[in-house]
N, C-alpha and C positions, 0 to 999 in steps of 0.2 A: 564448732558445736559437736558434742558427742553423738555418735550414730550407732544404732543397732541394726544389724542385718541378719537375715536368716538365709543360710546357704545349704546346698545339698552337694554331696560328693558320692560317687559310686563306691560300693564296698571294695571293689578291686583296686582302688587307688588310695586306700587308707589303712591305718593300723587295724589289727585283729581280723584281717581278711581271711586268713587261714582258719581261724576259729569259727567264723561265720559260715564258712564252707563245710566245716567238719561236724558242726552241731546244728542239726535242723531246728528251726524255730526259736533259737536263742535270740534274745534282745538285750541290748546294752544301753544303759543311761549313765552318762558321765556326771558324777557328783561334783567333782572339782578337778582341775588340771593345772599344774604348775610346771614351769621349765626348770628342771633340776640341774641340767648342764646344757652346753651349747648344742648338743646333738641328741638330746633325749628329754622326754617329759615324763612326769609322774602323775598319772590320773588315779582318782578314786572312782570306781565303776560299779554300779549295780547291774547284775546279770539276772535275767529272768528266763526260766525254762522249766520243763517238767521235773519233778523231784528225782525221778530215776535217771535224769541226764547229768546229775551233778558230777559224778566221777569222770564221765567223758568230757564234760565242760572244763573241769579243772585240768585234766590231762592236755586238752587242746590248748588251753591258755599257756600252760607251761612249755608246750612244744612249739607254740606259735613263734615264727622267726622275728616278729615285730615286738616281742615282749621279753623282759627279764625280771627276776625277783618278784614273781607272782605270789601274793600273800592273801589268804582269806581272812577277812576281818569280822564279818557278820554272816551267820547262817540262819535264814528264815524259811527253810524247807523248799520254797519255790523261788526265792530271791536271795541273792548272795552279794555281799559287798566285798570287792577285791581292791587291793592296792598293788600297783605294778609299775614298771618302767616301760615306756614305749621307746624303742631304740631304732626302729626302721619305719619308713613310710610316714614320717612325722614332719616333713619339711613345711607343710602348710601350717601346722600348729606352731612350730618353732618361729616361723616368720611372724605370725600374729602376736605371739607373746613377747618375743625378744625384739624384733625389728620395729614393730608398730605399736608396742605398749598396749596391745589389746587384751581383752578378757573374754574367755569362753564362758558364757553364762550357763549354758547347758547344751547337751548334745545327746542324740540317741542313734543307735545303729542297729540295723537289721540286715538280712541277706540282700535286700534290694538297695541298700545304701545308708549313708549317714546324713543326718540333718543337724546343723549347729546353729545356735543363736549366739552372736558375737557382739560385744561392745567395743567399738573403736573410739579413740579420743576425738577424732574428727573425720570428715568425709574424705579428706586426702589420704588418711591411713587405709580406708576401705579401697580407694582407687589404686593405691600402691599394692595392696594385697591382690587385687584382681589382676593387675599387670604382672605381678610375680607368678601367679598361677598360670597365666597365658604363656609366659616365657619358660616356665618349668614343665609345661605339658600336663598340669593338674586340671582335670575336667571339673571345674567348679560351676555350679549353677546358682545364681543369686535369685532367691524367691521373693524376698521382701526387704525393704529398707525404710526405716523411720528414724526421726530425729529425737534426741532428748533435749527438750527446750526448757521452759521455765518449770516444768513438772517432771523431774526425772523418773519418779515412780510410775507416772502415767505412761511415759514412753517405754519403760522397761517391760511393762505388762500389757502393752498393745492396746491401751485405752484411748479413745478419742477424748478431746477436751470436754465435751458434753458428758460423756460417760464418767470421766474422772470427777467432775464437779458434782454430778448427781450422786455418786457413791459417797463422796465426802459429806455432802449436805445431808444425805439420809442417815449417815452414821452420827453426825453431830446433833441431828434432830431427834435421835432416839428411835429411828425406824427399825433398827435391828435389835433393840432391847426386848426383853421378855418380862412383863408385857410391853407392847409398843407404847412409846410416848407420843407418837404421831401416826395418823392413819395415812394410807396411800392417797386418799383424796386430799388430805391436808398438805401432804408433801408435794403433790403435783400442783396444787394451788400456789404454794410458796415458790415453786420453780417456774410458774407461769406456763405450764403445759397441761394437756389433758391426762386423765388417769391412764388411758390406754397408751399414750405416748410414754408415760413414765414406766409402765410395765415393760414395753418393748425395749426401752433404753436400758433398763436394769437387766433384762435377759441377755441383751447383747454384751453388756459390760461383764456379766458373770461368765459368759462364754469366752470372752477374751482373757479374763483373769485365769480361768481354768486352763485354757489352751497354753498360756504363756507362763503360768506359775506352777502348774501341777503336771501338765502333759506336754511332752515335746512331740509335736506332730504337725499336721497341716494347719497353718495359722493364717487367719484372714481378718483384716481390720474392717469393721462395718460402721 
């Protein structure tokens, strides 16, 4: 059964370490990453920093020993999308993509470390990756593990079964339409729960959706 895990790595043991040290406050969010060769990966990365830091950021990325072929694709003044090759400190990513057929769903990096959300084809691939990290001296910290069962989208976005079913029911019943086709009281009655329980369940579902779909940060299933 497919497994999603959230892991943390120190900035000192991963790509872009030199850039994170050189440009204070910069944050990275990986948009997509693929293994282009056996010893390198090609990520698309959003970088966020103060507008006056762009020149120093671009220079740091180009000078970073873990990168090659840095290319600016999008400039949004305080946010920039880069394409590049990671050629050093990528053993962890290469192992996931090539050896275990895993997928890096998203990742973000700051000066205090990287957090990655990874989809593995099964629990054994996750275990093999953890063993690889131990044998290679890669200081990985597993923060969360959950399974993709009969509802892949539910697992991917960190929703409990009740939260998933409530959101789908609300959508199909027209709760999110303008104007609404069903009131909160009617929806809670259809679900067999109180209106307060409905509100709390929806708030927790929204939190998990935002945390897992829009923000890469501390994630907690409730």
